[in-house]
N, C-alpha and C positions, 0 to 999 in steps of 0.2 A: 531162546537161549534162558531167558529170564522166566518165560513159562514152565520149562522143563526144570529148572532150579525151585521154583515156586511148590511145583509139583511134588518135587524129591524132597523139600523141606516137610510139605503136609504129609507125606507118608512116613517120613520118618518121626514125625511127632506123634501120628495116630496112634502108633503101639504104645504110648506112655499117657494117653490121656481116657483111656476106658471108653470111648465112643462118645464123649460128652461135647457138644459142639461149643458153649461157651469156654469151656477149658483148652479144646482144640484151637480155637480162634486166637485165645490170648497167648497160647505157646508158641503160636507161627510169629506172630506179630513180634513176639520178643527175641525169637530166633534170626528172625530176618532183619530185625533192627541191630542184633549183634553183628552178623555176617557183613552188614553194609556200612556199618558205623566204621569213622576214622578215629581211632584210638591216639589221642594225643599223647598220651603216656605208655609209649612201646617199650617193651624190654630187648635190650640190646643182646642180652646174651641167656643162657639157660639158667645161669644161677641167679640172677635176679628174680626171674621170674618164679623158679624152685623156691625161692625165699618166701616170696609172695603166698604161694601155695602151701607151704610147710606153715607160715603163720598162720594163714586160714584155719589148717586142722587144730592148731593149738588154741586158737580163739574159741572154737566149739567144742573143745575137749577130746578129739576125735583122734586118739593116740593109735588103735588099732588101724584105723584107715589109714593115717600117715604111714605107717611102717609097710601096709601094702601098697600104698601108691609109690612107694621108694623101690619096692620089687618090681612093679610094672613098667616104673620109668626104664629101670636099668635094661628091661628086656627089648622096650619100644628102642633105645637108644643103641643097642646092638643091632637090632633088623634094620635093613635098608630098604625096606618096602614102602613106609612113610617119608614121604619127602618133605612133607610141610609138618614137621611135628611141632615147631615153635609156635605155628600160627594155631594150631589144632589145641594146644595147652591153653593158648591167650582165649580162644572161644569158650574152651570148656569152663576156664577160671572166672570169665566175664559172666556166663550163664550161672555158675553156682554164686556168685556175689550178687546179681540181680535177683535170685529167687530168694536169697538171705534177705536183702534189703527190702523186698516188697513183703516178706512175712512179718518183719519189723516194722513196717508202716502199718500192716494191717491191724497189727496188735496193738496200737497207741491209739487211743482215744482223743480228740482234740476239743473238749468242752471249753467254754472259758475258765480259767482257774478262779476258783472263790476263795482258794487259800493257796499257802506254800509248802504244802506238805512234800511234795517231790522236789521241791527247790533247791536242796543241798545233797541229792542224790549220788552216788558213786556211779560213773558211768557203766553202761551193762556190759561191756568189755573187758572188765578188770577183775574184779575179786569174785565174783560168784561163777564165772565161767571158769577161772582158774581152779576153784573149789570143785566145782561139779568133774573137770579133767581129772584132777588128782585123785578122786573118788574111784572114778571108773578105771584108772590106772590100778589102783589098790585093789580093785575087784578082779583083775586080770592078771595079778601076780607081778605086775612090775612097780619098779622102784619109783620113787617120786623125783628122783633126780634124772630119771632118764627122760621126763617130759620138759626139761629146761636146758637141754643141749644148744649149743650156738648154732642157729639154722644154716648159716653159710660155711662153717666147716664140715657139718654133715651132711650139706648137699653135695660138698666138693667130694666127699666121700663117696656118696651116690653115683656121680656122675663117672668115676673112674672104677665104679664097681661091676664087673663083668659077670653077669649073670646067665645062667641057660638051666635047662630043664633038670641036667643030669645033676648039677651043683648045687641045687635050691637050699638042700638043708646045711650045708657046709657054709653058704654065703650068709643065711641066716645068723648063725653062730658068729660068723665074722664081724657081722654087723654089730650084734651084741657086746662083742667084747670090744669093737672100737668105741662104741658109744660110753662104755663104761670107764674105759683109759680116760677119754675126753673128760667125763665128769670127775674122775680123780684129781686130773690136772686142774680144773677149774676150782676144785674144793680147796686143795691145797694153797693155791694162789691168793684166794679171795676170802680165806677165814677170818683175818686180820681186818681186811677193809669192811668186811659185813659186820664183825663186833663193834667196830666205832659209829658205822652207819646205824645200826641198831640202837646206839647209846642217843646219837643225834635226832633218831626219829622220837625215842621216848621223851626226849626234851622239848623236840618242835611240839608235840601234841601238848605240851602244858602252855608253851610260848604262845600256840596260835588261840589258847583261851584267854589272854592277857595275864599269864601268870608269869613274874620275872624268872628268867633263866640265865645267872649270871655266867655259866659256861659258854653259852652261844653268845652273849654281849661281849665276852673277854677276846682279844687277839690271838686264839690259838693257832700257832705256828703249822700246828697237823692239818689244817682245815686248809683246802686250796682254794684259790678264786672263785672257781667255779661254784663249787657247795657252799661258799659263803654268798653268792650271789642267790642262790636258792634259798637259803636260810633267811637271808634279808625279806625275801619277798614272802616267805611262809610267816615271818613274825609281822608282818604289814596286815596279816589276817587278824592277829592279836589286837593288834593298835586299834584296828578298825572295830573290831568286837569290843574292845574297852570302850571305844567313844559312843557306841551304840548303847551300851549298857548303862552309862553315866547318864544319858539323856534320857532313858528309860526309868531310870530310880529318880529321876528329877519331880517333884511333887507337882501335879498339875489340877486346875480346878476348872475342866472343860470336859463336856461329854465328847464332843468330837476329837479333843487330844486324848482321851482316854483310849477310845476306841484306836486311834493312831498308835499310842505305847501297846495297847494288846497286839496288835499286827506285828509291830517290831518285836515283842516278846515270842510272838509264835515262830518268827523267822529265825530268832536266835536259839529257840529250843531245835528248829530243825537242824541248825548249825553244829549244835550239841550232839544230835543224832549222828550226824557225819563224823564227828571227831570220834564218838563212842566205836562206829563200826571200823573207822581205821584203826583205832586201838586193839579192838579184836582182832582183825586180821594182821596187825604187826607182832602179835604175841605167834603166829604161824610163822617159822623162819621161810625165808624168801618171798612171802607175800606181798610185803611192800618195800619199796624202795624208793629213795628222794627222787628219781625221775619220774617213777609211777605217782608219787604223792603232787608231784609239780604237775603233770597231766590231771590228774583227780581234781586238783584245787584251782585250775584256770576258771572254771564258770563260778565257784562259789565265792573266791577273789573280786571278780567283776560285781557280782550280786551284793557282797558286804560294801565294797566301794558306793555303789548305786545307794544302798541303805544309808550309809553314813553321810553320804551327801544330801539325801533328803531330810534324815531327822536334823541335820544341823541347820538347813535353810527354814525348817517347820519350827523350829524350838522357840518356845513362847509365844506361838501363834496359837490361835483358837477361832471356833467357828468358821465363818465364812472365809475368813482369811487363809486358813492352813487348807481348807479345800480347794482355794483357788490356787495355793502354791503346789498342791498334789497334781491337780488339773494341768498346770502349767509344764510340770516335769514329766507328764504323761502323754502329751504333745510331742513323741520323738521317735525318730524313725528305729530306733534300735528294738528289736522283738524281746531282748531279755528286759530292758527298763520297763517296756510295755507290761511285760507278765508280772513284775513287780509292782506297777503301780496299780494295775485293774485291782486285785483283792485289797490294797489299800484304800482307794479312792470307793469299792463297793461298802466297805465296811463304815468308813468313817463319813460316807454321807448319810447313812440309816438314821442317825439323830435329827440332823435338818430336814430330812425328808419326815420323819414322825413330827417335827414343830411345823412343818407347812402344812401337814394334812390337819392337824388339830387347830391351826389358826384359820384356814380358809373353810373349814366344815362347823366348827362351834366356836368360833372367835375368841378363843383362848391360846394365851402365850404362856407354855411350859418351858421357860427358860430359866432355869436356878444359875446358869453361870455368865448371862449376857452375852451369848453367842449366837443369837440369831439376829437377822437383819431387820427385824421389826420390834421396836421398843417400846414399853408402855410406861406411863408417868401416873401412879394410882394418885396424885394428888391434885390433878386435872378434874376439873367439874365436868357437870353434862353439858354446860353451853359450849364449851371448848373441846368438846370429844371429838369431834372430827378433823379440828385444827392441830391441838397439840398432846392430845394424849397419847397416841399412836404415830410415832415418827419413822421412817424408812431411814436405817444407817447403811447409806451407800459403801462404806469400806467393807462391810460385813456380807456383802452381796457375791455369792461365788463368782468365778467368772464364766462358767458355764452356764450360768443364767443370763438370760439377758435384762436389761433395765426394763424393758415393757414387761417381760414376765414377772420381774420383782414388784413393780407396781400394781400389775392387776393383783396378785397375791395381797399386797398390802392394802388395798381398796376392797377387796373381797372381805377380809376381816374387820376390816373398821366398818363396812357396811352391816354386816351381821350385828357388831355391837352397837351401831346408830340404831338399828332396827329394834333391839332388844332394849336398850335403856332410854334413848330420846323419844323413840316413836311407842315405846310401852308395847310391843310387838313381839310376841314370843312364838309365833307360827311355826313349826317345824317344816322346813323348805324340803320337798321330795329332791332330794342331790343322792347322785351316785356316790356314795363314801368309800368305794373299793379303791383304796392307796394305789399309785403308781409304783412299780418296782424302784429301786434305789439306783439300778443300773441305768433306769432312762432318763434319769437327771443329768448325767454327765455323759450320755451318748444319745442326744438328740438328732444327731444325724443318721441313726440307724433306727430310732424307734421315736414315735409321737405319741406316747403313751402320756408321760408326763405332761406334755402341752395340751394334749386332750382334756386330761384332768382339770386342769387349771381353768382352759376356757370354758368347759362345762358349768362348773361352779360358779365361775364368774359370772356368765350370761344369766343363770339362774338368780343368783343371790341381787344383781344390780337390776334386774329387770323386776322382782318384787318389790325392791326398794321405791323405785321408779314409779310403780302404779299405787304403791303407798302415799305417796308424794302426790299424786296427779288427784287419785280419786277420793281420798280420806281427806287431805290437808287443802286440796285445790290450791295448789302452787301457780299453776298457770293463771287462773283468775285474779291471785293477788299481783302477779307481775302486771297484768292489764289494768289493774285498779291502781298501782302506782302510776302508771303512765297516763290515766286519765286525771289525775288529782295532782301527785306531786310534781310530774312533769307538766302539768296545765295543759293536757289533752281534752278537757271536759269544758269548751269555750263557755256554754251558757252558764254553769255551776261558776267559774271563774269570775265571769262578768256581773254576775248580780252579786257575788259575795262582795266584788270592790265597790259596787254601788251602795251596799248595805253598810260596808265599814268603812266609808270615805270619812265620815266625819271625826269617828273614832280614832283612826289611823292618823288624821291630822293633827291629832293632839300630841303634846311632849309623849316621850315614851314611860317616863315615871309616873304618868295620868293613865295610861293603858291598863285594863284590867281583865284577866282571863275570863271571867264569868260573862262580862258584856260581850266580847268576842265570840264567845261560845254559843250564847242565844243567837246572836247572829248568823253565824254558820249553819245553826239547826235550821232557822229560816230558810236559807238558801236551799239546803237540803230539801225541804219540803215543797219548795216550790218547782225546784229545777228538774232535769231528769235523772239527778242524782237520787231521786227517792225510789227508782227503779232498782236500785242496788240491792244485793241481798243484805240481810240484817248484820252478818258477820264483816261484811265490807263496811257498813255504815258505822259498826260498833268500833272499829278500829280507826278510822279517820278521825283526827284530834287536831288540835292547835297549840303551838309552844311558843312561848315568849323566853327570845333570846336574852342575853345579858345586855343590861341597860347602860347605856353610857349618857351623859346630861345634855348631850347637844342633838341627841337622835329622836326623831318621831316616832309614831307607831307603826310605820310603814318599814321601818330598818329592823324592829324586833318582832314583829308578827311572822309565823313559818307555820305551813301546814304539815301534820306529822301523820305517820302512819304505823299502828304497834302490831308486833309480831311477837308470838309466842310458841313454844313447843318447837318442832322442827324447823319451823320457818324461820327461826333465830340463827340457825346456821346458815341459812341461804341470806338472810338479810341481817346481818351483824351489826354490831354498834359503829363499825369503822362506816360499813356501808351506807348506814343511816345519816352520818355526818356527811357523807358525798353527796346524797339525795339533799341534803339541807342545804349545801353550797348550790348545787346546780337549781334547786327553788329559789333561794335568796337571789341568783342573777336572773332568773326567768320572773320571778316578780318585780324586781327593779324595772327590767324591759318592760314589762305589762305594766306597770305604773307610769312608765313614760307615753307608751303608748295612749294610755287614759288620759294623761295630764295634755299632750298634744290634742287630743280631740276635744277635750274640754275647752282649751285655748281656742281653738276652731270656731266651737260652738259661741263662746262669749264673743269673739271678735263678730260673727255674723250677727249675734243677737244686737250687737252695739252698733251695727252698721249705720242706721239712720241717726244716732246721737252722735257719731263721729262725722256725719255729712252735715250735721248743723252747726258744727265748728269747724270752717274752712281753713282755718289756719293751721291746722294739723293732718291736713291730708297725705302730706307727704310721709309724715311718720307714720299715719295710719296704713299706708300702702306697704311701708316698710314694714311695718309688724305682721301683716297678711303673709309677704313674702318669706319673713323668717318662720312664719309659723307654715308654712306650706313646706318648706325645707326641712323644718324639725319633723314634721308628719313623715315626710318621703324617707327621711334615714331612719327612725324608729321602726317604721314598717319594713325597710328594707332588712336591717338587724333582726328584727321577729322571723321574717322570713327565712333568714339564714339559718337562725336556731331551729325553728319550728320544722322546718323541711331537710335544709341541708343536713343539720347534726342530729337532731333527735327523731325524726323519721327512719333515717337511713341507718344509723345506729341500733335503733329499736327494732327494725326488722330484721338486720342481720343477728341480734340476739334471740329473738324469736325463732329464728332457723336454726341457730346452735342449740338451743334448747329441746327442739324436736329432735333434732339428730344425737343428743346426748344420750349416752348407755347408763353411766354412773353418775353419783352426786359430785365427783370431783371434776367431772365434765362441766357439770351446771355452775360449780362456783366458778371454775377457770372462765366460762363464758361470761358470767354475770360482772366479774371483776374486770374482764377485758373491754367489756361493753362500756361500765361507768368510766374508766381510764381514757377511753376515745372520747368520749361525751367532755369530760372535763379538759383533754386536751385542746378540743376543737372549740370549746368554749372560752380558751385561754385562762383557764382556771388551775391549770397544774402545777405553777409556781415556778415554772421557767422563766429566766430572766426576759426573754421578748415577750411570753406571755403577760408577765407583770406589767411591761411597758404597756403593752396594747390595752390591758384592763384599767391602767392608770388614766388613759386617754380618753377611753369610754366611759369611765367614771367622770372626770371631767367635763364631758359633753352632756352628761345626764345632768349634774349640777347646774349647767347652763340653762338645760330645759326648764329646771325646776325655777331658777329665778327669773324665765323668761315669762313664766305662768305668772309669777307673782307681780312681776312689773306691769303685765298685761291687766290683772284684775286692780292694781293700783292705777292704771291709767283710766281703765273705765269708772272707776270709782271718781276720780279727779273730772273725767267729763261730765259724769252725771252732775257732780256739785257746779260745774261751770254752767251747766246747761240752767240748773235752778237758780244760779244768780244772774242771768239774763233774762229770765222770764219777766220779771217788774220792766225792765228796760224795754223789752220788747213790747209790753202791753201799752205802755205808755206811748212808746215810738207809733204804736199803731192806733192808738185814740187822738194823736196830735197834741197831747199835753205833755210838757216835760216840766218837772218841778227840781229845780237845784236846790239842795240841800244847803242854806243860808247859816252861816255859823253864828250864834248869838253873840251879841256885843256886849264887851264886859263894861262894866260900870265901875 
């Protein structure tokens, strides 16, 4: 049964498709769908269905077909052959409505809106179709009023109209006379109402443009409650219009805000166009009514509400803040709001897009109104260019840009200026400077064009900057030189330098002079493996004498220094140099303790025979040897912890981070983190616990120095004692002993 029905449908449609397979298949599918579909909105009687068909003819201005349909339906109604008359009419009406809908959808293109040119258009079923219908009726000699008869009354006449072939001419004249009578009655009863409604419409058109209308605002008793509700709704358009207009007229100093206001002005121009079209149609009798106007203004009112809310929330904002608000409003499920926000975002993003492209390609900030998320301070010099000249203003970063993207944009422009100003390198990089579309900024889920542009320019710029730092300025070699000299990694040089400077550094601090120490350091460089360093590194190695206090020795004020210039001063800043100085002083003090304990042990071993010559001090000498061993062991443990557990581990991590760093910002962060980690592990970070441990360690170091002084005095006393005992031992050895007799006084 199903197969025969399908074949019947196909044969029925074949004669209307001109043997075109693609049209035939589409038609068969449509008819089959209509036959098998369960219509939820079925018509209970012929009057409702015919009313719907009548309106369909009026919608497309097919008045001749409407009259012909009435005659044909009267014949079908009289004949008893067609048993499923109502179902057949439903099928034919659904087929006609489907064809009209498909034609309407095929005629509409769906590009992303770049403007709101059609945002306030009148619906297609309203004015133009009626106007076309009226013109076609005039061409066929019919009056204008005959096209506006009430459908229900006319259809009832058609239902009770008995028509046959013999009386067709008399039935046609009867139909025309009936329609004319109905129109006369309608015109006579609604003449006064139409006049009042026309006056209301004229005043409403002014009120919808924000112009005061005293008659509409007054409590007129002739206006019923329903009409008053419609008037209030229409006047809301005027209030929204006036609110948007005031925001547009507010002076602004922002490129993004100017683009936003330009879009709002375009929206209001479209609203004016709508009002002018309605006003033009209102001059034609019967073309505009309050109910029609209410239907036409449903979407424009919603659009005005959305625009007013957006304009109110964006008022006073600029730059990235304004874009963030627009993007927040665009994240909405309402298609109407999305269609409003897209052109706003598209046009308002263009100034920021241009600033981003100019910054990452040329390192130039063209921001006259301070709305870009990268700001510049022209008072900052070359030394602080990377740190303070260009700052990232986080509140101005649009929310559709991630913080990672904002930082890469910020670093890329800074790298270009760093190369140009600090490195004195003006090489033009081979960068693809094709700007990404404005749409790709706030629709990154759909397009990676903007992300690809940022990544490619960022990688190329930072790669070139890293090559300049490594090849031209030998950045890694200077890091290794700091490790060898400021962090005491070059053992032979440090040992020989302490041997040479011992006598000078044992003097009071105010008696130590720079030129004497400098000559000793030059001698240590010539003798040790430091002589094989490059001339640039040897030239940068220097001495520094810190602030002198009266109670300090030369050990406490002498410090090795390493000089930096050019781009290296950005990495090794003055603050980092002070950190290195604190670390060096601590290491120098520990190395001095090691040098002192070794010297004490040497002196004890050298004087062991002299100690044996005086058996009375054997217990004390044993105690001195024990304390010396304990102190040596303690100092060696501290030195091992510092050199291996702290410096080697931290420096190894630093070198790994430096090798993996892509840009200068990552290099600076790795360097600062490494220095802070070293200071923390050496208990030099200023924390309360660290200060307590550093204080205890300083006390132990003072005890070691005092112990060394005591041992020196002990050895000197032992030598004096031995020298004093020599005459007595010699006399005792020869067997003679002479007592010193005190002379007798006379």
